[in-house]
N, C-alpha and C positions, 0 to 999 in steps of 0.2 A: 347139264347141257341140254338146251331145247332141241326139238327135232330138226328145225331148220339149220341150226348150227352143226348138228351131226351130219346132216345131208351135205352141207357145204364142205365139211372136212372130207367126207367120202369122195365127193366130186374132185376135190383138190388132189387127193391121193391117186385117183384114177387118171387125172391129167398128168401127174408126175410119172406114173408108170408108163403112160403112152409116150411122153417125152423121152424117157430113158430108153425105151425100145428104139425110137427113131434115132437118138444120139448114138446108140450102140451100132446101129446099121451104118451110120455115117462114118464112125470111127473105123469100122471094119473095111469100108470102101476105101478110105484114104490112107490107112496104115501102110499098104504095100508101096504106094508111091513115095511116102516118106522114107520107108525102109530102103527103097531103091536109091534114094539120094545118099543114104549112109553107105550103101554098097559101092557107089561110085567113089566115095572117099576111100573105102577099103582098097579098091583096085589101085588107086594112086599111091596110097601108103605102101602097099606091097611092092609096087614098082620102084618107089624111092628106096625101100629097104634093100631091094636087090642091088641097087647101085652103091649101097653102103655095106656090102658083105664083109669088107675088111674089118669092121667093128667087132666081128665075131671070130676072128682068127687068133691063134695062139700068139703070134708075133705082136699083134696090136695089144693084147691083154698084158704082155710083159712090159709094154710102155705106159700102161695106165697109171695115172696119178689122179688125185682129186681135181686138179686143174684141168687135165685133159678130159676127164669125165664131164665136168661142167661145160667145157667147150663143145663136147659132143651133144649134150642136151640142148645147148643154145642153138646148135646147128639144126637139131630136130624141131625146135621151135620155129625156125625160119622155114623149114620144109613144110611143117603143118600149116603155117600161115598161108603159104602159097596154095596148098591143096584146099584149104578152107575157102580161099578166095575163088578158086576155080569152080568149086561146087556150090557156092552160095546161090547162084541163080536157080539151079535145079531145086535146091531145098526151098527157096523162096516161092517158086512156082507151086511146089507141092503143098506148102502151108496155105498159100493164097487160094488154091483150089478148094481146100478143106473149108476155109472161111466162107467162100462164096456159097458152097452147097449148104453149109450150116445156116447162114442167114436166110436163104431161100426156104429151107425146110422149116425153120422157126417161124417165119412170117406166115407160111402156108398153114401151119398147125393152129396158130391163133385165129387166123381168118376162118378156118372151119369151126373152131370151138365157139366163136361168138356169132355164128350164123343165125342165132335166134333173133337178132335184131338187124335192121337194115344197115348194112355197112357199105357205104358208098365208095370206100377207099379202093383204089386199084393199085396197091403198092407193088412196085417192082424194083429191080436193081438200079433203075435210072432215078429213083427217088433221091432228092438232094441229100437227105440224111444218110441214105445208104452209100451214096457216092462219097460223102465226107468221111464215113466210117472206113471205107476201103482205102481212102487216101491216107488215113492215119495208120491203118494196119497193113493190109495188102502183103502179108508175109513180111512184116516189119523187119527191116535190115538189122536193127539192133537186137531184136529177138533172135534172129537166125545166127548172128554173131555170138550171142550168148550160148546157143546150142553148140556151136562149134568150139567155143572156149572149153566147155565141159568135156567134149570129146577129146580135145587136144590135151587136157590135163590127164585124162585116163591113158592116152597113148604115151605121153611123156613118162608117166609112172612105170608103164610096162617096159619101155626102152631102158629106163634107168635100172630097173630090176634085172633085165636081161644082161646089161653090162656088168652090174655088180656081182651077179651070181654066175657069170660065165656061160650063159646060154649059147648054144650053137645058132647059126643062121636059120637052120631048118626049124628048130624049136621056137625061136622068136617069131618066125613067119607063121607058124602054126598057132601060137598063142594070140597073135594079132588077129588072125582070121576068126578065132573063137570069140575074141572080144567084140568084134564088129558083128558077127553072125548071131551072137547071143544077146548080151546086155544092151548093145547099141541098136542093131538093126531090128531086133525083136522087141525088147522091153521098152527102150526109150522111144522107138517109133510108135509103139502102142500108146505110151503116155502122152506124147505130143499130139497124136491123132485124137485121142479122147478129149484132151484139154482144148485144142483148137476148134474142133467141131462143136463141142459143148458150149464153149464161150460164144461162138458165132451163132449157134442156134438160139441161145438166150437173147443175143443182140437182135436177131430176126424177130423174136417175139416183141421186144421193146420197140423196134422200128415200126412194126405194123401198128402197135398200140398208139405210137406217136402220130402215125398217119391218120388214125381215127380221130384223135384230138384235133388235128388240122381240119377235119371235116365237121367239127363241132360236137363230137362225142366225148364227154368227160370220162376218163378212165382212172381206175385204181389198180394198185399192184399189191402183192403180198409175197414176202420171202418165205420159202418152204424148205424144210430140211428132210433128210431121209428117215428120220425118227428111229434111229438105232443107237447103239452104245458108242459109235464112232463120231457122232455129231459133236462139234465143238460148242462149248457153252456160249461163246459169243454169237454163233450162228443160231442157236436155239433162242437167244435173246432177240435176234433180228426177227425171227418168226413170231415171237410173242407180241411184237408191235402191231400185228394184224394188218388190216387193209389201210394203205396209206396213199397219198397222191403220187402221181408219176414223178420220178426223179428224186424220190426221198433218199436222204442220207441216213442209213441205219446206225444203230448204236455201236456197231463194230467199226464204223467209219467207212464202210463199203456202200456202194450204190447198186451193185449187181453181183450175182454169182455167175460162174464159179470164181472164187477168189484166187485159186491156185490149182495145180494139177490134182491135189488130193480132195478138193471140195466137190461134193455131190449135190449141193443145193440148187434150187431153181426158183423161178418166180411164176406166179399165176396172175392173171389179169381179169378184170371185169368192168362192165359199164357201171359207173358210180350210181348208187341209188339216188332217186330224185330228191330225197330229204337230206 
């Protein structure tokens, strides 16, 4: 590897490290608000559970059949659907806020990075591409409904177990609180915050690069991985493609990272060489 290539790789790693620190800060900022939306759901679930105390009485257990159990679970499906609908706006606002901060931070990072040449672009959230992006996402309702479906399935499993195993009302209430306070409000909120801020940050990079092209600057992009044992072969293959024109479709079929909550890839950009 010639020196210029080695220097380029080091610079790319440095950019990746900087981007990861900024993404981590964004995720830490927005996780509490996403967790708060889950806690709103928890309060409503516990209030509904209190109205269903009879499910955990001895007299009700004596009447239990497979049919009545299914009817009870169907009833909880309806209860959860109402709670999910009530809390959807709060979760949507939390996710949208994370997206906005991510786009702004990503655009600002690339603007500072490429300050070596005269960038006329004055990118901001009024940029038509940014407006179009937020119209497509904006805490996408289908995405939020997907989050709620996953939560609903976890809750339904727990209610089913409580009924089958004869848990008391107090035990069931305690386990639901543990479910929301642990795996949901903590772990899932963190995962959503990391994914949403990271995705929006990378989109901010791209949107700023696009605005430079609008100003007549030809830009190139490169897919980068975290260079460890967890990197997927298809993502390593994306990186091996090197510098490509903006909007390139990589060999994995993707156009941008992160591809999912477990993806730690990112892209870097540069002004295309004159030749």
